[in-house]
Every structure is written in C-alpha cells, then in structure tokens.
C-alpha positions as CSV (number, residue, x, y, z in Angstrom):
1,X,-21.1,8.5,-2.2
2,X,-22.2,4.9,-1.9
3,X,-19.4,2.7,-3.1
4,X,-21.7,-0.4,-3.0
5,X,-19.4,-2.4,-0.7
6,X,-21.4,-2.4,2.5
7,X,-21.0,-5.8,4.2
8,X,-17.8,-6.8,2.3
9,X,-14.7,-8.0,4.2
10,X,-11.3,-6.3,3.7
11,X,-7.8,-7.0,4.8
12,X,-5.5,-4.0,4.8
13,X,-1.8,-4.6,5.3
14,X,0.3,-1.7,6.6
15,X,-2.9,-0.7,8.4
16,X,-1.4,0.9,11.5
17,X,-0.5,4.2,9.9
18,X,-0.3,6.3,6.7
19,X,-2.1,5.2,3.6
20,X,-3.1,1.9,5.0
21,X,-4.8,3.5,8.1
22,X,-6.6,6.0,6.0
23,X,-7.8,3.3,3.6
24,X,-9.2,1.3,6.5
25,X,-10.9,4.5,7.7
26,X,-12.5,5.0,4.3
27,X,-13.7,1.4,4.0
28,X,-15.1,1.3,7.5
29,X,-17.2,4.4,6.6
30,X,-18.6,2.4,3.7
31,X,-19.8,-0.4,6.0
32,X,-17.0,-2.8,5.3
33,X,-15.7,-5.1,7.9
34,X,-11.9,-4.5,8.0
35,X,-8.9,-6.4,9.3
36,X,-5.8,-4.3,9.7
37,X,-2.4,-5.9,9.9
38,X,1.2,-4.9,10.6
39,X,4.1,-6.1,12.7
40,X,3.5,-4.7,16.1
41,X,0.4,-5.2,18.2
42,X,0.8,-2.0,20.3
43,X,0.8,0.1,17.1
44,X,-2.2,-1.8,15.7
45,X,-4.1,-1.4,18.9
46,X,-3.5,2.4,18.9
47,X,-4.5,2.5,15.2
48,X,-7.7,0.5,15.9
49,X,-8.6,2.8,18.8
50,X,-8.2,5.9,16.6
51,X,-10.4,4.3,13.9
52,X,-13.2,4.0,16.4
53,X,-15.2,1.4,14.5
54,X,-18.5,-0.2,15.4
55,X,-18.4,-3.4,17.4
56,X,-17.3,-6.4,15.3
57,X,-16.4,-4.2,12.4
58,X,-12.7,-3.9,12.9
59,X,-10.0,-6.5,13.8
60,X,-6.2,-5.9,14.3
61,X,-3.9,-8.9,13.8
62,X,-0.1,-8.8,13.7
63,X,1.9,-10.4,10.8
64,X,5.3,-10.2,9.2
65,X,4.7,-10.2,5.5
66,X,8.3,-11.5,4.9
67,X,7.4,-14.7,6.7
68,X,5.4,-17.5,5.1
69,X,4.6,-18.9,8.5
70,X,3.5,-15.6,9.9
71,X,1.2,-15.0,6.9
72,X,-0.3,-18.5,7.3
73,X,-1.1,-17.7,10.9
74,X,-2.7,-14.4,9.8
75,X,-4.8,-16.2,7.2
76,X,-6.0,-18.6,9.9
77,X,-6.9,-15.8,12.3
78,X,-8.7,-13.9,9.6
79,X,-10.7,-17.0,8.5
80,X,-11.7,-17.7,12.1
81,X,-12.7,-14.1,12.9
82,X,-14.5,-13.0,9.7
83,X,-14.3,-15.7,7.1
84,X,-13.2,-15.3,3.5
85,X,-12.1,-11.8,2.5
86,X,-13.5,-9.9,-0.5
87,X,-10.9,-7.1,-0.6
88,X,-7.2,-7.1,-0.1
89,X,-5.3,-3.8,0.0
90,X,-1.5,-4.4,0.1
91,X,0.0,-1.3,1.6
92,X,2.8,-2.5,3.8
93,X,6.3,-1.6,2.6
94,X,9.6,0.1,3.4
95,X,11.9,2.6,1.7
96,X,14.7,0.1,1.9
97,X,18.3,0.5,0.9
98,X,19.3,3.9,-0.5
99,X,22.3,5.2,-2.3
100,X,23.9,5.0,-5.7
101,X,24.2,1.6,-7.2
102,X,27.9,1.2,-6.3
103,X,27.1,2.0,-2.7
104,X,24.5,-0.7,-2.2
105,X,25.1,-4.1,-0.7
106,X,23.6,-7.4,-1.6
107,X,22.0,-7.5,1.9
108,X,20.3,-4.1,1.2
109,X,18.9,-5.3,-2.1
110,X,17.6,-8.5,-0.6
111,X,15.9,-6.9,2.4
112,X,14.1,-4.4,0.2
113,X,13.0,-6.9,-2.3
114,X,11.9,-9.3,0.4
115,X,9.6,-6.7,2.0
116,X,8.4,-4.8,-1.0
117,X,8.1,-7.5,-3.6
118,X,8.1,-11.0,-2.0
119,X,6.0,-9.8,0.9
120,X,3.1,-8.9,-1.4
121,X,3.6,-12.1,-3.4
122,X,3.4,-14.2,-0.2
123,X,0.4,-12.2,1.1
124,X,-1.6,-12.6,-2.1
125,X,-0.7,-16.3,-2.4
126,X,-2.1,-16.9,1.1
127,X,-5.4,-15.0,0.5
128,X,-6.0,-15.7,-3.2
129,X,-8.3,-18.7,-2.5
130,X,-10.6,-16.4,-0.5
131,X,-10.6,-13.7,-3.1
132,X,-11.5,-16.2,-5.8
133,X,-14.6,-17.3,-4.0
134,X,-18.0,-15.7,-4.4
135,X,-17.6,-14.2,-7.9
136,X,-16.6,-10.8,-6.6
137,X,-13.2,-9.5,-5.4
138,X,-10.8,-6.6,-5.3
139,X,-7.1,-6.6,-5.0
140,X,-5.3,-3.3,-4.8
141,X,-1.5,-2.9,-4.6
142,X,0.2,0.3,-3.4
143,X,2.9,0.7,-6.0
144,X,4.8,4.0,-6.5
145,X,5.8,6.6,-9.1
146,X,9.2,5.0,-8.7
147,X,7.9,1.9,-10.5
148,X,7.8,3.8,-13.9
149,X,10.1,6.7,-13.1
150,X,13.1,5.2,-11.2
151,X,15.5,7.4,-9.2
152,X,19.2,6.5,-9.1
153,X,19.5,6.7,-5.3
154,X,16.7,4.2,-4.4
155,X,17.0,1.5,-7.1
156,X,16.0,-1.5,-4.9
157,X,12.7,0.2,-4.0
158,X,12.1,1.3,-7.6
159,X,12.8,-2.3,-8.8
160,X,10.4,-3.8,-6.3
161,X,7.6,-1.4,-7.3
162,X,8.2,-2.1,-11.0
163,X,7.8,-5.7,-10.0
164,X,4.5,-4.9,-8.3
165,X,3.2,-3.3,-11.4
166,X,4.1,-6.4,-13.5
167,X,2.6,-8.7,-10.8
168,X,-0.7,-6.8,-10.7
169,X,-1.0,-6.7,-14.5
170,X,-0.4,-10.5,-14.7
171,X,-2.8,-11.3,-12.0
172,X,-5.4,-9.0,-13.6
173,X,-5.4,-11.3,-16.7
174,X,-5.7,-14.5,-14.7
175,X,-8.7,-13.9,-12.6
176,X,-10.9,-11.2,-14.1
177,X,-13.5,-13.7,-15.4
178,X,-13.9,-15.0,-11.9
179,X,-14.9,-11.5,-10.8
180,X,-11.5,-10.6,-9.1
181,X,-10.3,-7.2,-10.3
182,X,-6.6,-6.3,-9.7
183,X,-5.2,-2.8,-9.9
184,X,-2.5,-0.5,-8.5
185,X,-2.3,2.9,-7.0
186,X,1.0,4.8,-7.4
187,X,1.5,7.7,-5.0
188,X,4.3,10.2,-5.0
189,X,5.7,11.9,-1.9
190,X,2.8,11.5,0.5
191,X,2.8,12.7,4.1
192,X,3.4,9.4,5.8
193,X,5.8,8.0,8.4
194,X,8.0,6.8,5.6
195,X,8.5,10.2,4.0
196,X,8.8,11.8,7.5
197,X,11.8,9.6,8.1
198,X,13.2,10.5,4.7
199,X,12.9,14.2,5.4
200,X,14.4,13.9,8.9
201,X,17.4,12.2,7.3
202,X,17.7,14.8,4.6
203,X,17.4,17.7,7.1
204,X,20.1,16.2,9.3
205,X,22.4,15.5,6.3
206,X,22.0,19.1,5.0
207,X,21.9,20.8,8.3
208,X,18.5,22.4,7.6
209,X,15.0,22.3,9.1
210,X,12.5,19.7,8.1
211,X,10.2,22.2,6.3
212,X,13.3,23.4,4.3
213,X,14.2,19.7,3.6
214,X,10.7,19.2,2.1
215,X,10.9,22.4,0.1
216,X,14.4,21.7,-1.3
217,X,13.4,18.1,-2.0
218,X,10.4,19.2,-4.1
219,X,12.6,21.7,-6.0
220,X,15.5,19.5,-6.6
221,X,14.2,15.9,-6.7
222,X,10.5,16.2,-7.6
223,X,10.1,19.3,-9.8
224,X,7.1,17.8,-11.6
225,X,4.9,17.7,-8.5
226,X,3.0,20.8,-9.6
227,X,1.1,21.4,-6.3
228,X,4.5,21.9,-4.6
229,X,3.5,19.9,-1.5
230,X,3.3,16.4,-0.1
231,X,0.1,14.6,-0.7
232,X,-2.1,13.5,2.1
233,X,-2.7,9.8,2.9
234,X,-6.5,10.4,2.5
235,X,-6.0,11.7,-1.0
236,X,-4.5,8.3,-1.9
237,X,-7.0,6.3,0.2
238,X,-9.9,7.9,-1.7
239,X,-8.6,6.4,-5.0
240,X,-7.9,3.0,-3.3
241,X,-11.4,2.9,-1.9
242,X,-12.8,3.7,-5.4
243,X,-10.9,0.7,-6.8
244,X,-12.3,-1.5,-4.1
245,X,-15.8,-0.5,-5.0
246,X,-18.6,-1.5,-7.3
247,X,-18.1,1.8,-9.1
248,X,-14.8,0.4,-10.5
249,X,-16.5,-2.7,-12.0
250,X,-14.8,-2.2,-15.4
251,X,-11.4,-1.2,-14.1
252,X,-8.8,-4.0,-14.2
253,X,-5.1,-4.1,-14.7
254,X,-4.8,-0.4,-14.3
255,X,-2.3,1.8,-12.5
256,X,-3.8,5.0,-11.0
257,X,-1.2,7.7,-10.2
258,X,-1.8,9.9,-7.3
259,X,1.3,12.1,-7.7
260,X,0.4,15.7,-8.6
261,X,2.1,15.2,-12.0
262,X,5.4,13.8,-10.6
263,X,5.7,11.3,-13.3
264,X,6.7,13.4,-16.3
265,X,4.6,11.7,-18.9
266,X,0.9,11.0,-19.5
C-alpha cells in the first residue's frame, strides 16, 4: 500500500530497537528518509546496519532526550544532514520506577517523568519549527494503555503517559490548520526490550521460567488481552506508519490503541 510519503523526512526517537526500529523500517520501505536517534552510538550503528537502507536514506545520531543541550545538538545535526523534518515519531522511553505508591521515592518519580514526559516535551519543542514549515507534518507519540488504565505498581509511568495523551491533544488543536497533525498510539504488552526486562525480573522474583512469567502476567495482570500473547513491534509500527501517512489526512488528536483489548472499555 502506498502511504503517499515518499521523499518525506522523518525523525524516530528510540530508533535503535523495538517499536522505534520497526517504525523506521516501515518508513524506509515507503521511501522516507529516516533519522534514528537514541543514547548509544554502537546500538544505533547496529540498528542502522540491520535496517539496510539505501545510500543517504538513513542516518543515526545519538541524543539524550532528557538534556536540552543534547537535543539542540541533535537538531543541528539533523538540519545539516537532511534539512527540516516532516515527521516526528517519539518512541523513546523507560518503564521507570515501579512499586506501590508508598514504596516509591521522589527520585524515582522524577527520573521517570523526566524521560517519559519532559523528554518528549523537549524533543518536540526543538523540532516544532521544522514540523510547522511546508504546510504538511505528522507528529506521533508512543503513549500506552497505562495512560487511560493506570496500574497501581507503575504509577510514575502511567502518569507520564497520561501526560503524553494530554500533550498530544493540546498540540493537535494548536497546529492542525498549519497542516501538522498530532496523534498517539497506545500499545499494551509488546515484545520489546522493555517488556523482556520486565518478564526477566518477574521470572526471577517468582522463581519461574520467562515463558511462564509471560503466561502468568497475562492471566493475572492483563486478562483483557484477548489474544493471550505479547504483541509484536511491527503490529504497532504499522499503525504508526499509517498515522504518518497521507491516508490519515483527517486523523488528528486521536489515540489509537494497539492492545488486543487490554483497555477494558471502548
């Protein structure tokens, strides 16, 4: 399917693995020039090699989205390499501090909110001038089911993702008439390095295998995931790519759930 975005320029944060990597793969296949970014150059280089893009179609630049200075450097490198971007996919994030509310520290809260809420705020702030140029733009945030269905043992992450949903809705009202459409995709329990780490921790805590940790997690913590499995990053990336496309020209301020029914409401 032709998404109508050949020749566009995209920046994908968190692009070295998981949903970010698969989104970059999807966009490259559509003829988009893609810049992937994350913290570590060696991981980015490995990700870029696996993406196997055409010459001058893929760039990999490091950045720490919690640092205003690092993001400014990223912006300058992107402008020098490819010019103004048309698409921004904000996928970078962490699970953050976990535990019941009385077990959490102020430091745990602040680290999670810095990465998962202020990181996206700072990234968008730096690249918004580019996205507002040309009369056409797409901004897609990776939110989470947790933003509307919070869990009591990961409230910092839930709070940050709820903030992302509010941020996206507000931005969607500010810039739509300039051609910049803003939306969210909210996955649930996707097979990524983040959930791998969660399941390893659960397996160790319960003294069970990782497959059993996944099965018991689905049964006990996510009973509304009707397909009874983790989703794949590509299943999420397909929806992200659609929202980046010309096919989504009347989609704005929306939150697309890719969760197999995990959120227990329509």
